NUMI-392082 format. One line per field, with one value per atom (N, C-alpha, C): residue in three letters; atom name; z, y, x. Coordinates in steps of 0.05 Angstrom, whole numbers, always signed. Atoms other than C-alpha are relative to their C-alpha. Example, Ala and Ser with C-alpha at 12.3 -4.5 7.8 and 13.67 -1.06 7.14 Angstrom:
2
residuo: c(ALA; ALA; ALA; SER; SER; SER)
atomo: c(N; CA; C; N; CA; C)
Z: c(+0; +156; +0; -1; +143; +14)
Y: c(-24; -90; +24; -24; -21; +22)
X: c(+18; +246; +18; -16; +273; -15)
END
This chain:
142
residuo: c(UNK; UNK; UNK; UNK; UNK; UNK; UNK; UNK; UNK; UNK; UNK; UNK; UNK; UNK; UNK; UNK; UNK; UNK; UNK; UNK; UNK; UNK; UNK; UNK; UNK; UNK; UNK; UNK; UNK; UNK; UNK; UNK; UNK; UNK; UNK; UNK; UNK; UNK; UNK; UNK; UNK; UNK; UNK; UNK; UNK; UNK; UNK; UNK; UNK; UNK; UNK; UNK; UNK; UNK; UNK; UNK; UNK; UNK; UNK; UNK; UNK; UNK; UNK; UNK; UNK; UNK; UNK; UNK; UNK; UNK; UNK; UNK; UNK; UNK; UNK; UNK; UNK; UNK; UNK; UNK; UNK; UNK; UNK; UNK; UNK; UNK; UNK; UNK; UNK; UNK; UNK; UNK; UNK; UNK; UNK; UNK; UNK; UNK; UNK; UNK; UNK; UNK; UNK; UNK; UNK; UNK; UNK; UNK; UNK; UNK; UNK; UNK; UNK; UNK; UNK; UNK; UNK; UNK; UNK; UNK; UNK; UNK; UNK; UNK; UNK; UNK; UNK; UNK; UNK; UNK; UNK; UNK; UNK; UNK; UNK; UNK; UNK; UNK; UNK; UNK; UNK; UNK; UNK; UNK; UNK; UNK; UNK; UNK; UNK; UNK; UNK; UNK; UNK; UNK; UNK; UNK; UNK; UNK; UNK; UNK; UNK; UNK; UNK; UNK; UNK; UNK; UNK; UNK; UNK; UNK; UNK; UNK; UNK; UNK; UNK; UNK; UNK; UNK; UNK; UNK; UNK; UNK; UNK; UNK; UNK; UNK; UNK; UNK; UNK; UNK; UNK; UNK; UNK; UNK; UNK; UNK; UNK; UNK; UNK; UNK; UNK; UNK; UNK; UNK; UNK; UNK; UNK; UNK; UNK; UNK; UNK; UNK; UNK; UNK; UNK; UNK; UNK; UNK; UNK; UNK; UNK; UNK; UNK; UNK; UNK; UNK; UNK; UNK; UNK; UNK; UNK; UNK; UNK; UNK; UNK; UNK; UNK; UNK; UNK; UNK; UNK; UNK; UNK; UNK; UNK; UNK; UNK; UNK; UNK; UNK; UNK; UNK; UNK; UNK; UNK; UNK; UNK; UNK; UNK; UNK; UNK; UNK; UNK; UNK; UNK; UNK; UNK; UNK; UNK; UNK; UNK; UNK; UNK; UNK; UNK; UNK; UNK; UNK; UNK; UNK; UNK; UNK; UNK; UNK; UNK; UNK; UNK; UNK; UNK; UNK; UNK; UNK; UNK; UNK; UNK; UNK; UNK; UNK; UNK; UNK; UNK; UNK; UNK; UNK; UNK; UNK; UNK; UNK; UNK; UNK; UNK; UNK; UNK; UNK; UNK; UNK; UNK; UNK; UNK; UNK; UNK; UNK; UNK; UNK; UNK; UNK; UNK; UNK; UNK; UNK; UNK; UNK; UNK; UNK; UNK; UNK; UNK; UNK; UNK; UNK; UNK; UNK; UNK; UNK; UNK; UNK; UNK; UNK; UNK; UNK; UNK; UNK; UNK; UNK; UNK; UNK; UNK; UNK; UNK; UNK; UNK; UNK; UNK; UNK; UNK; UNK; UNK; UNK; UNK; UNK; UNK; UNK; UNK; UNK; UNK; UNK; UNK; UNK; UNK; UNK; UNK; UNK; UNK; UNK; UNK; UNK; UNK; UNK; UNK; UNK; UNK; UNK; UNK; UNK; UNK; UNK; UNK; UNK; UNK; UNK; UNK; UNK; UNK; UNK; UNK; UNK; UNK; UNK; UNK; UNK; UNK; UNK; UNK; UNK; UNK; UNK; UNK; UNK; UNK; UNK; UNK; UNK; UNK; UNK; UNK; UNK)
atomo: c(N; CA; C; N; CA; C; N; CA; C; N; CA; C; N; CA; C; N; CA; C; N; CA; C; N; CA; C; N; CA; C; N; CA; C; N; CA; C; N; CA; C; N; CA; C; N; CA; C; N; CA; C; N; CA; C; N; CA; C; N; CA; C; N; CA; C; N; CA; C; N; CA; C; N; CA; C; N; CA; C; N; CA; C; N; CA; C; N; CA; C; N; CA; C; N; CA; C; N; CA; C; N; CA; C; N; CA; C; N; CA; C; N; CA; C; N; CA; C; N; CA; C; N; CA; C; N; CA; C; N; CA; C; N; CA; C; N; CA; C; N; CA; C; N; CA; C; N; CA; C; N; CA; C; N; CA; C; N; CA; C; N; CA; C; N; CA; C; N; CA; C; N; CA; C; N; CA; C; N; CA; C; N; CA; C; N; CA; C; N; CA; C; N; CA; C; N; CA; C; N; CA; C; N; CA; C; N; CA; C; N; CA; C; N; CA; C; N; CA; C; N; CA; C; N; CA; C; N; CA; C; N; CA; C; N; CA; C; N; CA; C; N; CA; C; N; CA; C; N; CA; C; N; CA; C; N; CA; C; N; CA; C; N; CA; C; N; CA; C; N; CA; C; N; CA; C; N; CA; C; N; CA; C; N; CA; C; N; CA; C; N; CA; C; N; CA; C; N; CA; C; N; CA; C; N; CA; C; N; CA; C; N; CA; C; N; CA; C; N; CA; C; N; CA; C; N; CA; C; N; CA; C; N; CA; C; N; CA; C; N; CA; C; N; CA; C; N; CA; C; N; CA; C; N; CA; C; N; CA; C; N; CA; C; N; CA; C; N; CA; C; N; CA; C; N; CA; C; N; CA; C; N; CA; C; N; CA; C; N; CA; C; N; CA; C; N; CA; C; N; CA; C; N; CA; C; N; CA; C; N; CA; C; N; CA; C; N; CA; C; N; CA; C; N; CA; C; N; CA; C; N; CA; C; N; CA; C; N; CA; C; N; CA; C; N; CA; C; N; CA; C; N; CA; C; N; CA; C; N; CA; C; N; CA; C; N; CA; C; N; CA; C; N; CA; C; N; CA; C; N; CA; C; N; CA; C; N; CA; C; N; CA; C; N; CA; C)
Z: c(-29; -462; +7; -8; -429; +17; -16; -396; +30; -29; -327; +6; -4; -335; +0; +0; -352; +26; -25; -291; +23; -21; -247; +0; +1; -272; +9; -8; -262; +31; -29; -190; +13; -11; -177; -3; +4; -207; +20; -20; -163; +28; -26; -102; +4; -2; -116; +3; -2; -125; +28; -27; -59; +21; -19; -23; -1; +2; -51; +11; -12; -29; +30; -29; +40; +15; -17; +97; +11; -11; +120; -17; +15; +101; -4; +7; +65; +7; -5; +78; +29; -28; +154; +10; -12; +200; -13; +10; +181; +15; -11; +192; -7; +5; +198; +8; -6; +199; +27; -27; +268; +2; -5; +284; +23; -21; +338; +11; -13; +384; +30; -28; +451; +13; -15; +501; +29; -28; +572; +14; -13; +615; -20; +21; +551; -20; +18; +517; -17; +18; +455; +7; -7; +469; -24; +22; +417; +10; -6; +416; +20; -18; +458; -17; +13; +440; +6; -3; +428; -10; +9; +426; +5; -2; +413; +1; -4; +440; -2; +3; +415; +25; -22; +470; -13; -20; +482; -11; +11; +433; -29; +27; +367; -1; +4; +337; +8; -8; +368; -23; +19; +328; +16; -14; +345; -16; +13; +330; +20; -16; +355; -7; +5; +363; -12; +12; +323; +19; -16; +349; +8; -6; +348; +17; -15; +389; -17; +19; +327; -5; +6; +314; -21; +19; +259; +5; -7; +278; -24; +20; +239; +10; -7; +239; -8; +11; +196; -19; +20; +150; -25; +23; +94; +4; -5; +128; +25; -22; +171; +13; -14; +223; +23; -22; +276; -6; +3; +280; +8; -7; +280; +24; -25; +352; +23; -24; +424; +6; -6; +446; +27; -24; +509; -12; +10; +496; +21; -18; +527; -13; +10; +520; +19; -16; +544; -14; +9; +537; +9; -12; +576; -21; +15; +543; +18; -17; +580; -7; +5; +588; -14; +15; +541; +9; -9; +562; -22; +19; +519; +13; -10; +529; +25; -24; +584; +23; -21; +624; +2; +0; +607; -13; +11; +595; -25; +25; +522; -8; +4; +523; +27; -26; +589; +0; +1; +564; +6; -6; +579; +22; -22; +644; -10; +7; +640; +6; -3; +630; +7; -4; +634; +26; -24; +695; -7; +4; +704; -13; +11; +685; -30; +29; +614; -12; +12; +607; +16; -14; +657; +13; -13; +692; -16; +18; +632; +4; -1; +639; -26; +25; +568; -19; +19; +522; -21; +23; +453; -18; +20; +399; -28; +27; +329; -18; +19; +276; -29; +28; +201; -9; +10; +162; +15; -13; +193; +29; -29; +269; +10; -14; +310; +29; -29; +383; +11; -13; +420; +30; -28; +489; +15; -16; +533; +29; -25; +591; +20; -22; +658; +21; -24; +714; +24; -23; +778; +24)
Y: c(-4; +675; +26; -26; +742; -5; +3; +753; -3; +3; +761; -28; +27; +694; -20; +17; +661; +2; -4; +692; -13; +12; +671; -30; +30; +599; -9; +7; +598; +1; -2; +622; -23; +22; +570; -26; +24; +516; -2; +0; +536; -6; +5; +537; -29; +28; +467; -16; +15; +443; +2; -3; +472; -15; +15; +443; -30; +29; +374; -8; +6; +378; +1; -2; +399; +12; -11; +425; -22; +23; +356; -24; +25; +284; -4; +3; +275; -28; +28; +200; -8; +7; +204; -5; +5; +185; -23; +22; +139; -26; +26; +66; -21; +22; +5; -26; +26; -69; -10; +10; -102; -28; +27; -176; -12; +13; -224; -23; +23; -281; +7; -3; -278; -28; +25; -334; +6; -2; -344; -24; +22; -386; -20; +16; -412; -13; +12; -432; +22; -19; -395; +3; -6; -361; +9; -7; -360; +20; -18; -303; +22; -22; -253; +26; -26; -180; +14; -15; -142; +28; -28; -66; +15; -18; -16; +28; -26; +53; +20; -19; +110; +18; -18; +152; +26; -6; +207; -3; +2; +202; -10; +9; +176; -25; +23; +120; -25; +26; +52; -20; +23; -11; -25; +23; -78; -26; +26; -152; -21; +23; -219; -22; +22; -277; -24; +25; -341; -23; +24; -413; -3; +1; -405; +24; -24; -340; +23; -20; -301; +23; -23; -231; +18; -21; -178; +24; -23; -108; +12; -14; -71; +29; -29; +6; +10; -7; +18; -22; +21; -27; +4; -1; -44; +11; -12; -13; -14; +15; -60; +15; -11; -39; +19; -19; +15; +25; -25; +87; -3; +0; +95; +19; -15; +117; -19; +17; +92; -7; +9; +51; -14; +16; +24; -24; +24; -48; -12; +13; -82; -26; +27; -156; -11; +9; -184; -23; +22; -247; +4; -4; -220; +7; -7; -218; -1; -3; -194; -20; +17; -241; +16; -13; -225; -11; +8; -226; +8; -8; -225; +20; -20; -177; -8; +10; -221; -4; +2; -219; -28; +27; -291; +1; +1; -304; -17; +14; -323; -7; +5; -322; +6; -5; -331; +18; -17; -290; -17; +13; -306; +15; -14; -291; +9; -10; -252; -21; +19; -298; +13; -14; -246; +16; -17; -209; +29; -28; -135; +14; -13; -118; -3; +3; -140; +16; -14; -101; +25; -24; -54; +17; -14; -37; -5; +8; -51; +16; -12; -38; -8; +8; -63; +24; -22; -10; -9; +5; -16; +24; -22; +31; -13; +9; +17; +18; -15; +36; -5; +4; +43; -28; +27; -22; -21; +23; -89; -2; +3; -98; -26; +24; -162; +4; -2; -159; -24; +23; -224; +7; -5; -222; -26; +24; -281; +8; -9; -264; -23; +20; -301; +9; -6; -305; +1; -3; -282; -14)
X: c(+1; +9; +14; -11; +23; +24; -24; +91; -6; +7; +58; -10; +10; +24; +23; -23; +91; +15; -14; +124; -16; +17; +65; +3; -3; +69; +27; -27; +144; +2; -1; +136; -15; +15; +82; +16; -16; +126; +23; -22; +185; -10; +12; +140; -7; +6; +115; +25; -26; +187; +11; -11; +209; -17; +18; +148; +5; -4; +161; +27; -26; +234; -1; +4; +213; +24; -21; +255; +18; -15; +277; -5; +4; +270; -30; +28; +204; -10; +8; +204; +3; -1; +212; +28; -26; +269; +15; -15; +325; -7; +8; +305; +21; -19; +351; -13; +12; +334; +10; -6; +332; -13; +10; +325; +16; -15; +346; -17; +13; +325; -5; +7; +290; -2; +2; +301; -6; +6; +277; +12; -15; +324; +10; -12; +355; -19; +20; +289; -12; +13; +264; -30; +28; +197; -16; +17; +142; -22; +22; +91; +7; -8; +131; +0; -1; +121; +26; -25; +185; -4; +3; +182; +26; -23; +238; -12; +11; +220; +23; -23; +267; +2; -6; +299; +11; +21; +278; -28; +27; +220; +0; +2; +195; -19; +18; +152; +15; -11; +164; -2; +1; +177; -8; +10; +146; +2; +0; +150; -10; +6; +124; +20; -19; +172; -13; +11; +163; +8; -5; +171; +29; -29; +247; +9; -7; +244; +10; -11; +264; -21; +18; +236; +14; -9; +242; -18; +17; +219; -13; +16; +166; -4; +3; +165; -27; +26; +104; -9; +8; +62; +17; -17; +109; +28; -27; +170; +11; -12; +211; +23; -23; +262; -7; +3; +271; +16; -14; +294; +29; -29; +370; +3; -2; +380; +1; +1; +382; -29; +27; +321; -1; +8; +289; -15; +12; +270; -18; +19; +209; -8; +8; +193; -22; +22; +127; -15; +16; +85; -29; +27; +24; -21; +24; -44; -24; +23; -105; -22; +23; -165; -22; +22; -223; -27; +27; -296; -20; +21; -359; -18; +18; -417; -14; +13; -445; +20; -20; -380; +13; -12; -362; +28; -27; -288; +0; -2; -278; +29; -29; -202; +13; -11; -165; +25; -24; -106; +25; -26; -33; +13; -14; +3; +28; -26; +68; +21; -21; +127; +27; -25; +182; +1; -3; +209; -5; +4; +192; +24; -25; +265; +1; +1; +247; -23; +23; +182; -8; +10; +147; +22; -23; +213; +26; -22; +258; +26; -27; +332; +15; -12; +345; +2; -4; +375; +20; -18; +407; +1; -2; +431; -1; +4; +405; +18; -18; +457; -9; +6; +453; +6; -4; +448; -16; +13; +430; +9; -5; +426; -11; +9; +421; +3; +0; +401; -14; +11; +391; -5; +7; +357; -3; +1; +375; -9; +12; +328; +1; +0; +336; -19; +16; +286; +18; -18; +318; -12)
END
């Protein structure tokens, strides 16, 4: 192999190494596990959507509550948790009615069970920290 070829291959190898290292975190933002329980007037709510929206921006995390009102956030498929940062939390039970091609209702949907202060006008904020986080939301109708 000619010396110029060896130098060229070495430069290519270094370039690939630097690219694979990247300028920042190659695996995305820091994620921490988040779970908790959602209740409405003291009763656990099944099927409520819980979303954590990073402030000021970033990918949201989402979960549905089980029969005990318990949720565990999911950030991406196969990656549970939420970005380590402050979040706006929204909790909703609403599901829009579904109609078929003829306009017939095939699923009546679900009316909103939570007050606007828990979803569309949410005043719920939390800070996700490294490690495991537990945030319970005992929502009360006013």
